[in-house]
SERO-4910 file (N, C-alpha, C, O; in steps of 0.05 Angstrom, whole numbers):
BEGIN
 pado doro    nc1    nc2    nc3   cac1   cac2   cac3    cc1    cc2    cc3    oc1    oc2    oc3
  Met    A     17    -24      0      0      0      0     17     25      0     36     27     16
  Lys    A     12     43    -17     28     67    -21     16     90     -5     -9     94     -7
  Thr    A     32    105     10     22    128     25     33    153     12     58    155      8
  Thr    A     16    172      6     25    197     -6     17    220     12     -6    222     21
  Asn    A     36    238     17     31    261     33     28    286     15     43    289     -4
  Phe    A      8    302     20      2    326      5      5    350     23    -10    353     42
  Lys    A     23    368     16     28    391     33      3    408     36     -3    418     58
  Thr    A    -11    412     14    -35    429     15    -56    417     33    -71    432     46
  Met    A    -56    391     35    -76    378     51    -68    378     80    -84    380     98
  Met    A    -42    375     85    -33    375    113    -37    402    125    -42    404    149
  Ser    A    -37    424    109    -42    450    119    -71    453    128    -78    470    144
  Lys    A    -88    436    117   -116    436    124   -122    414    145   -145    409    151
  Asn    A   -101    402    156   -103    381    176   -119    357    165   -133    344    180
  Leu    A   -115    351    140   -128    328    128   -108    312    113    -92    323     97
  Met    A   -107    286    118    -87    268    106   -101    249     87   -123    239     93
  Val    A    -89    244     64   -100    225     45    -82    201     43    -57    204     40
  Val    A    -92    177     46    -77    153     42    -84    142     14   -107    135      9
  Ser    A    -64    141     -3    -69    132    -30    -67    102    -32    -49     90    -22
  Leu    A    -87     90    -45    -89     61    -47    -86     53    -76   -102     37    -87
  Ser    A    -66     64    -90    -63     60   -118    -47     35   -125    -45     28   -149
  Ala    A    -36     22   -105    -20     -2   -111    -38    -26   -114    -39    -43    -97
  Phe    A    -52    -27   -136    -71    -48   -141    -57    -72   -154    -36    -68   -167
  Phe    A    -68    -95   -151    -59   -119   -163    -67   -120   -192    -80   -102   -202
  Leu    A    -60   -141   -206    -66   -145   -234    -96   -143   -238   -112   -156   -225
  Val    A   -104   -126   -257   -133   -124   -264   -136   -133   -293   -123   -123   -311
  Ile    A   -154   -152   -297   -160   -162   -323   -187   -152   -332   -205   -151   -315
  Thr    A   -190   -145   -357   -215   -134   -367   -239   -151   -358   -238   -175   -359
  Ile    A   -260   -137   -347   -283   -151   -338   -295   -169   -359   -298   -161   -382
  Gly    A   -300   -194   -352   -312   -213   -370   -292   -227   -387   -298   -247   -401
  Gln    A   -266   -218   -387   -246   -231   -403   -232   -252   -387   -226   -247   -363
  Ala    A   -228   -276   -398   -214   -298   -383   -190   -306   -398   -189   -305   -423
  Leu    A   -170   -315   -383   -146   -326   -395   -151   -355   -403   -165   -369   -389
  Ala    A   -139   -363   -426   -142   -390   -435   -172   -397   -436   -188   -382   -447
  Ser    A   -179   -420   -424   -207   -429   -425   -222   -421   -400   -245   -428   -397
  Gly    A   -209   -408   -381   -221   -403   -355   -242   -381   -357   -240   -362   -372
  Lys    A   -263   -385   -340   -284   -365   -338   -293   -365   -309   -291   -385   -294
  Thr    A   -303   -341   -300   -313   -339   -273   -339   -323   -273   -344   -308   -292
  Ser    A   -355   -327   -252   -379   -311   -249   -386   -310   -219   -380   -329   -204
  Val    A   -397   -287   -211   -407   -283   -184   -434   -271   -186   -438   -250   -198
  Tyr    A   -454   -284   -174   -482   -273   -176   -498   -282   -152   -492   -302   -140
  Thr    A   -518   -266   -146   -536   -272   -123   -561   -286   -134   -573   -277   -153
  Lys    A   -568   -308   -121   -592   -323   -130   -617   -307   -124   -619   -292   -105
  Asp    A   -637   -310   -142   -662   -296   -138   -675   -305   -111   -675   -328   -104
  Asn    A   -686   -285    -97   -700   -290    -72   -683   -305    -52   -692   -322    -37
  Ser    A   -657   -298    -52   -638   -312    -34   -617   -292    -25   -611   -272    -39
  Asp    A   -605   -297     -2   -583   -281      8   -556   -294      0   -535   -283      7
  Leu    A   -557   -316    -14   -533   -330    -21   -523   -321    -49   -539   -317    -67
  Ser    A   -497   -318    -51   -485   -312    -77   -469   -336    -86   -455   -349    -70
  Ile    A   -470   -341   -112   -457   -365   -123   -432   -356   -138   -432   -338   -155
  Val    A   -410   -369   -131   -385   -365   -145   -379   -390   -162   -379   -412   -152
  Ser    A   -376   -386   -188   -369   -408   -205   -344   -402   -221   -339   -380   -229
  Val    A   -327   -423   -224   -301   -420   -236   -297   -444   -255   -302   -467   -248
  Ile    A   -287   -438   -279   -277   -458   -297   -247   -456   -298   -236   -434   -303
  Asn    A   -233   -477   -292   -204   -477   -289   -191   -465   -314   -195   -475   -336
  Pro    A   -174   -444   -311   -160   -432   -334   -137   -449   -344   -126   -444   -365
  Gly    A   -129   -469   -328   -106   -486   -336   -112   -515   -332   -135   -524   -332
  Thr    A    -91   -530   -328    -93   -559   -325    -85   -568   -297    -89   -591   -289
  Gln    A    -73   -550   -281    -64   -557   -254    -86   -549   -234   -104   -534   -240
  Pro    A    -84   -560   -209   -103   -552   -188   -103   -522   -184    -83   -508   -188
  Met    A   -126   -512   -176   -130   -483   -173   -127   -474   -144   -131   -490   -126
  Ser    A   -119   -449   -141   -122   -435   -115   -142   -413   -120   -141   -398   -140
  Ile    A   -162   -410   -102   -184   -392   -106   -185   -373    -81   -185   -382    -59
  Thr    A   -185   -347    -86   -184   -327    -65   -205   -305    -70   -208   -297    -93
  Ile    A   -219   -297    -49   -236   -273    -51   -224   -252    -33   -220   -257     -9
  Glu    A   -217   -229    -44   -203   -208    -29   -216   -181    -34   -232   -178    -52
  Asn    A   -210   -162    -17   -221   -135    -21   -207   -121    -44   -189   -132    -56
  Asp    A   -217    -97    -51   -207    -84    -75   -179    -74    -73   -168    -64    -92
  Leu    A   -167    -76    -49   -140    -68    -45   -121    -92    -47    -97    -89    -48
  Gly    A   -133   -116    -47   -117   -140    -48   -103   -146    -22    -85   -163    -21
  Ser    A   -111   -132      0    -97   -135     25   -112   -151     46   -100   -161     65
  Val    A   -138   -155     42   -154   -170     62   -167   -193     47   -182   -190     28
  Val    A   -161   -217     57   -172   -241     45   -195   -251     61   -193   -256     85
  Tyr    A   -218   -255     48   -242   -264     61   -246   -294     58   -261   -307     74
  Tyr    A   -234   -305     37   -237   -334     33   -214   -343     16   -205   -329     -3
  Thr    A   -203   -366     22   -182   -378      5   -184   -408      7   -190   -420     27
  Lys    A   -178   -421    -16   -178   -450    -17   -157   -458    -37   -157   -448    -60
  Asn    A   -139   -476    -29   -117   -485    -46   -122   -513    -56   -138   -528    -45
  Asn    A   -106   -520    -77   -107   -548    -88   -135   -557    -95   -142   -580    -89
  Val    A   -150   -540   -109   -176   -547   -118   -173   -562   -145   -165   -551   -165
  Ser    A   -180   -588   -144   -177   -604   -168   -202   -603   -185   -223   -594   -177
  Gly    A   -199   -612   -210   -222   -613   -228   -223   -588   -246   -207   -570   -242
  Ser    A   -241   -589   -265   -242   -567   -285   -262   -546   -277   -262   -524   -288
  Gln    A   -280   -551   -257   -299   -532   -248   -301   -530   -218   -294   -549   -204
  Tyr    A   -311   -507   -208   -314   -503   -179   -339   -486   -175   -342   -465   -188
  Phe    A   -356   -494   -156   -380   -478   -149   -382   -477   -119   -376   -497   -105
  Lys    A   -389   -454   -108   -393   -451    -80   -413   -428    -74   -412   -407    -88
  Ala    A   -430   -432    -54   -449   -411    -46   -437   -395    -22   -426   -407     -4
  Phe    A   -438   -369    -23   -428   -352     -2   -449   -333      9   -468   -325     -6
  Asp    A   -447   -327     34   -464   -307     47   -447   -282     51   -430   -281     69
  Phe    A   -451   -262     34   -436   -237     35   -449   -216     53   -441   -192     52
  Ser    A   -468   -223     69   -483   -203     84   -466   -189    105   -473   -167    113
  Lys    A   -444   -201    113   -427   -188    133   -405   -171    121   -389   -158    135
  Leu    A   -403   -171     94   -383   -155     81   -392   -126     78   -416   -121     74
  Asp    A   -374   -107     80   -380    -79     75   -387    -76     46   -377    -90     28
  Asp    A   -405    -57     40   -410    -50     12   -384    -42     -2   -368    -28     10
  Gly    A   -380    -50    -26   -356    -42    -41   -348    -62    -62   -364    -79    -69
  Asn    A   -324    -59    -72   -314    -76    -93   -296    -98    -82   -281    -94    -63
  Tyr    A   -298   -121    -94   -283   -144    -86   -272   -159   -111   -280   -153   -133
  Asn    A   -254   -177   -106   -241   -191   -129   -240   -221   -123   -233   -230   -102
  Leu    A   -248   -236   -143   -244   -265   -143   -219   -271   -159   -218   -266   -183
  Arg    A   -199   -283   -146   -174   -288   -159   -170   -319   -161   -173   -333   -141
  Val    A   -164   -328   -185   -160   -357   -190   -133   -361   -203   -126   -348   -222
  Arg    A   -118   -380   -191    -91   -386   -203    -90   -416   -209   -100   -433   -194
  Ser    A    -79   -422   -232    -74   -450   -240    -48   -451   -255    -46   -442   -278
  Gly    A    -27   -461   -241     -1   -460   -253      8   -432   -257      9   -416   -238
  Asn    A     16   -425   -282     24   -397   -287      2   -380   -299      7   -358   -309
  Lys    A    -23   -390   -297    -45   -375   -307    -62   -363   -284    -67   -376   -264
  Thr    A    -71   -338   -288    -86   -324   -267   -110   -311   -279   -109   -299   -300
  Leu    A   -133   -313   -264   -157   -298   -270   -162   -279   -247   -159   -286   -224
  Val    A   -171   -255   -253   -181   -236   -233   -207   -225   -242   -209   -212   -263
  Gln    A   -228   -231   -227   -255   -221   -234   -265   -202   -212   -268   -210   -189
  Ser    A   -272   -178   -219   -282   -158   -200   -312   -161   -198   -326   -167   -217
  Phe    A   -322   -156   -174   -351   -155   -170   -358   -136   -148   -340   -128   -132
  Asn    A   -383   -128   -146   -392   -108   -127   -412   -120   -108   -429   -135   -115
  Val    A   -409   -113    -82   -428   -122    -62   -443    -98    -51   -431    -79    -41
  Val    A   -470   -100    -51   -487    -79    -40   -508    -93    -23   -523   -110    -33
  Asp    A   -509    -86      3   -528    -99     21   -526   -129     21   -546   -143     23
  Gly    A   -502   -139     19   -497   -168     20   -501   -182     -6   -496   -206     -8
  His    A   -510   -168    -27   -515   -181    -53   -493   -174    -72   -486   -151    -76
  Ala    A   -482   -195    -85   -462   -191   -105   -476   -184   -131   -494   -197   -140
  Asn    A   -466   -162   -144   -478   -156   -169   -457   -151   -190   -442   -131   -190
  Met    A   -456   -170   -209   -436   -170   -229   -447   -176   -257   -443   -161   -275
  Asn    A   -463   -197   -259   -470   -208   -286   -483   -187   -304   -473   -181   -325
  Asp    A   -507   -177   -296   -521   -159   -314   -507   -133   -319   -504   -125   -342
  Gln    A   -497   -120   -298   -484    -94   -301   -458    -97   -317   -453    -80   -334
  Ile    A   -442   -117   -310   -416   -119   -323   -419   -129   -351   -405   -120   -369
  Ala    A   -437   -149   -355   -440   -160   -382   -449   -138   -401   -442   -138   -425
  Asp    A   -466   -120   -392   -477    -98   -409   -459    -73   -408   -466    -53   -421
  Asn    A   -437    -75   -392   -419    -52   -390   -433    -27   -380   -427     -5   -389
  Lys    A   -453    -30   -362   -467     -8   -351   -451      6   -329   -432     -5   -318
  Asp    A   -459     31   -324   -445     46   -303   -454     35   -276   -477     30   -271
  Val    A   -435     33   -258   -440     24   -230   -432     47   -212   -409     57   -213
  Ala    A   -450     57   -196   -445     80   -178   -422     72   -159   -420     49   -150
  Pro    A   -406     92   -151   -385     87   -132   -397     81   -104   -420     88    -99
  Thr    A   -381     69    -87   -389     64    -60   -373     82    -41   -348     82    -42
  Phe    A   -387     97    -25   -374    114     -4   -382    103     23   -405     97     28
  Arg    A   -362    100     40   -368     90     68   -351    106     87   -327    106     87
  Phe    A   -365    121    105   -351    137    125   -356    125    153   -379    123    162
  Lys    A   -334    117    166   -336    105    192   -310    110    207   -288    107    196
  Asn    A   -313    117    233   -290    122    250   -270    142    237   -246    138    238
  Asn    A   -282    163    226   -266    185    213   -251    176    189   -233    190    180
  Met    A   -257    153    178   -245    143    153   -266    141    131   -286    128    135
  Leu    A   -260    154    109   -278    151     86   -265    133     65   -243    139     55
  Lys    A   -279    111     59   -269     93     38   -286     97     13   -310     97     13
  Leu    A   -271    101     -9   -284    105    -35   -276     82    -53   -252     76    -56
  Ser    A   -295     68    -64   -290     46    -83   -306     50   -109   -329     59   -107
  Tyr    A   -294     44   -132   -308     49   -157   -300     28   -177   -276     24   -182
  Leu    A   -319     15   -190   -315     -3   -212   -317     13   -238   -339     20   -247
  Asn    A   -294     19   -251   -293     36   -274   -296     18   -299   -277     14   -314
  Leu    A   -321      8   -304   -325    -11   -325   -321      1   -353   -312    -13   -371
  Ser    A   -326     27   -356   -322     40   -381   -293     48   -387   -286     56   -409
  Lys    A   -277     46   -366   -248     53   -367   -244     82   -376   -225     89   -389
  Asp    A   -263     99   -367   -259    128   -371   -239    139   -350   -233    126   -330
  Asn    A   -229    162   -356   -211    175   -336   -228    184   -312   -249    196   -315
  Val    A   -218    178   -288   -232    183   -263   -216    203   -246   -192    199   -242
  Glu    A   -229    223   -236   -216    243   -219   -233    246   -193   -257    242   -193
  Val    A   -219    254   -172   -233    259   -146   -225    286   -136   -202    295   -138
  Tyr    A   -245    300   -125   -240    327   -114   -252    328    -86   -273    316    -80
  Leu    A   -238    343    -68   -247    345    -41   -250    375    -34   -231    390    -37
  Tyr    A   -274    383    -24   -279    411    -17   -287    413     12   -299    394     23
  Asp    A   -281    436     24   -292    441     51   -319    455     49   -330    458     27
  Asn    A   -330    463     72   -357    474     72   -359    501     59   -381    510     52
  Ser    A   -336    514     55   -335    540     41   -329    537     12   -324    556     -2
  Asn    A   -330    512      2   -325    506    -26   -296    511    -34   -290    515    -57
  Asn    A   -278    510    -14   -249    512    -20   -239    484    -29   -245    465    -15
  Leu    A   -225    483    -50   -214    458    -60   -190    450    -42   -170    464    -41
  Leu    A   -192    427    -28   -171    418    -11   -153    398    -25   -129    397    -19
  His    A   -164    383    -43   -148    363    -56   -161    355    -83   -185    353    -85
  Glu    A   -144    350   -103   -154    339   -128   -134    318   -137   -109    321   -134
  Glu    A   -144    297   -150   -126    275   -158   -138    260   -182   -162    255   -183
  Asn    A   -121    253   -200   -129    237   -223   -124    208   -215   -102    199   -210
  Leu    A   -146    192   -214   -144    164   -206   -137    146   -229   -130    122   -224
  Gly    A   -139    156   -254   -132    139   -276   -156    125   -289   -179    133   -285
  Lys    A   -150    104   -304   -170     90   -320   -172     60   -313   -185     45   -328
  Asp    A   -160     52   -291   -162     23   -283   -191     16   -277   -207     33   -272
  Val    A   -196    -10   -279   -223    -20   -273   -230    -17   -244   -252     -8   -237
  Ser    A   -212    -25   -227   -217    -24   -198   -201     -1   -185   -177     -1   -185
  Leu    A   -216     18   -174   -204     42   -163   -213     46   -134   -236     39   -128
  Gly    A   -196     58   -118   -204     63    -90   -185     82    -76   -162     84    -84
  Arg    A   -196     96    -57   -180    114    -40   -191    113    -12   -215    107     -7
  Ile    A   -174    119      8   -183    122     35   -174    150     44   -151    158     42
  Phe    A   -194    166     54   -188    192     65   -190    191     95   -210    181    106
  Asp    A   -169    200    109   -168    200    138   -176    227    148   -161    247    145
  Phe    A   -199    229    162   -208    255    173   -203    258    202   -214    276    215
  Glu    A   -186    241    213   -181    241    242   -173    269    252   -182    278    273
  Ser    A   -155    282    237   -144    308    246   -158    331    232   -150    354    236
  Ala    A   -178    326    216   -192    347    202   -209    363    222   -218    353    242
  Lys    A   -213    389    216   -230    406    232   -259    396    230   -267    387    209
  Pro    A   -274    399    251   -303    392    250   -317    408    228   -310    432    224
  Gly    A   -335    396    214   -350    410    194   -359    391    172   -358    367    175
  Gln    A   -368    403    150   -378    388    128   -359    389    104   -348    410     98
  Tyr    A   -355    366     91   -337    364     68   -352    351     45   -370    334     49
  Gln    A   -345    358     21   -357    346     -3   -335    331    -19   -314    342    -25
  Val    A   -341    306    -26   -324    291    -43   -338    287    -70   -361    278    -71
  Val    A   -324    295    -91   -336    294   -118   -319    275   -135   -295    279   -138
  Leu    A   -332    255   -146   -318    236   -164   -329    241   -193   -353    240   -197
  Thr    A   -311    247   -211   -319    251   -239   -309    228   -256   -286    219   -254
  Val    A   -327    219   -274   -320    196   -292   -322    206   -321   -344    210   -331
  Gly    A   -299    211   -333   -299    222   -360   -315    247   -361   -313    264   -343
  Asp    A   -330    251   -383   -348    274   -385   -377    265   -382   -395    279   -391
  Lys    A   -381    242   -369   -408    230   -368   -422    234   -341   -445    243   -340
  Asn    A   -408    228   -319   -421    227   -293   -405    241   -271   -380    240   -271
  Asn    A   -419    254   -253   -407    264   -228   -422    252   -205   -447    251   -205
  Tyr    A   -407    243   -185   -419    232   -161   -409    248   -137   -385    254   -135
  Thr    A   -428    255   -119   -420    272    -96   -428    258    -70   -449    245    -68
  Tyr    A   -410    260    -51   -416    248    -24   -409    269     -3   -388    282     -5
  Thr    A   -426    272     17   -422    292     38   -412    278     63   -423    258     72
  Val    A   -390    289     74   -379    279     99   -385    299    121   -378    322    119
  Asn    A   -398    290    142   -403    307    166   -385    297    188   -389    276    199
  Lys    A   -366    314    196   -347    307    217   -354    322    242   -341    319    263
***
């Protein structure tokens, strides 16, 4: 995880932790070799189904991790056979972006999916390349921003105080899986606005009350 200090932000008593050190991202829906993956929530159910077709000929290792690649929620090694299916209850996971990572020999698949209210939503939105709104979560003075950039447009983030003064701006790039954590622990009490822009198509705004 890379930490970046911004002088202009430190003068405002606000620190930004940059989470740009992301792992390998493979185009959504694209699989290496013959491998394919899917993550979907069953109708009228709280269970989400993970299905994998082995991308190689060797046993698989299967991991579900957060969008930073730093927290592993599930892992299973030496999975034999050409296919793998398992039902998961994601109700205890925070809303946000996650990754299903599959390795077989020297071949790797990474499939991103989004969890909202415990439901994994990938198939319809990703297959149709629709826009998926970013996830903002503010807790214990930490704001986590996650975004699935399915269109691969350029994404930028802006942070303003209550007087509309620009505290921070950053180009997040065009990767599929993007995220940042803003630490408001030392920030002055008040209201802040976070604006995420996606190309020239969409602007998303989130208000932080500290």
